[in-house]
C-alpha positions, 0 to 999 in steps of 0.5 A: 817964206816956208819957215815963217810960221816955224819961226813965229812958233819958236819965237813965241816960246824962245827969244831967237836972235836975228842970226838964228831966224836967218839960219831957220829961213835958210833951212832946206825945206821940201814943201808938200800940200796934203788933203784933209784926213791924210796920214803924214807919218805912221806909227812904226816908221823910222823917219829920216826927216821932221816936218812942221805945219805951215798951214792947216791943222793936223793931229797926233793919234793912236789906234786902240786894239778895238780900232778906236782912234784917240787924238793925242794933240791938235797941231797948228801952224808952226808946230813940229809934231815929230821933232822927237824923231831926231833922237828916237828911231821909231815913231810910236804914234801917227800924225794926220791932217785934219784939214788940207795942210801945207807941210814943210819937211826938213831932213834930220841931217840938215837939222843936226847941222843947224843945231851944231852951228847954232846951239841956242836953236837946240835949246829952242827945239828942246823947249818945244819938246818940253812944252809938248810934254806939258800939253800931253800932261794937261790933256791927261788931266783934262780927261778927268774933267766933265765933258762941258769943262773939258771942251771949254778947256780945249777951246781955250787952249786952241785959241791961245795957241793960234793967237801965239802965231798970229792966227787968232784975233781978240775974240775969234779964229778959224777952227776947222775941227769937226765934232767927230774930231773933238769927240776923239780928242775928248773921249766922248761920243759925237752926240755928247760933243754936240750937246756940250757945244750947244751948252756952251753956246746957250751959256753965252760963252761961244759962237761957232759958225761956218768954221769960225769960233767966236769967244763971247766971254773969255773969262767965263770960258776959262772959268768953265774950263778951269783953264790956266795957260801956264803949261803953254809956257809962252814968252809973254805969258799971255792967256787972255784974249783982251 
């Protein structure tokens, strides 16, 4: 079902009724498969549709005047990274795939009609955009942390977000993000990124092998990252992996 992860994500932050879930299932969705590192939308575009990630990992980013990329957020299945385009005419950032992705596009007209018929879904979308803003705030704070702590925080966040949509178990998840992409998200070099990951491994906090992240010591990782999941505003309030 194309909308399954969209429903999972919204359901993790907002109590949807059966009728509202059915309305989301019945949305006209155009599914597209994209390869890794392909732009989905560009800064400056005037989109007539939104999209959600059905499979894979994407990221929002901006390019500096000197050509450097700053990753603003990673997007996991269920996320709607450009939902604000419903009300903002021009995008001020770009979104691209990190891994091969399956993307579900929904025309703005269909989303406006859905919100008119189901006002509580409007509230769910509003909550989604507010949580996106909370994540952006947390990433700004994370930029002030030392690289070791910042990486630990980012890994904690990704595990919790993937668990919220059923893509991480008690101690591990697939995490197909390269060291170069981590470095663009944290604003450090790839050499520094490699060193920090090695330090987290040496501390017995994580194992990272064949694109699988295993958390060996959740309490230790959250302590290293100064991680408090409150800003993700999950309905169950869960930020643990136990």
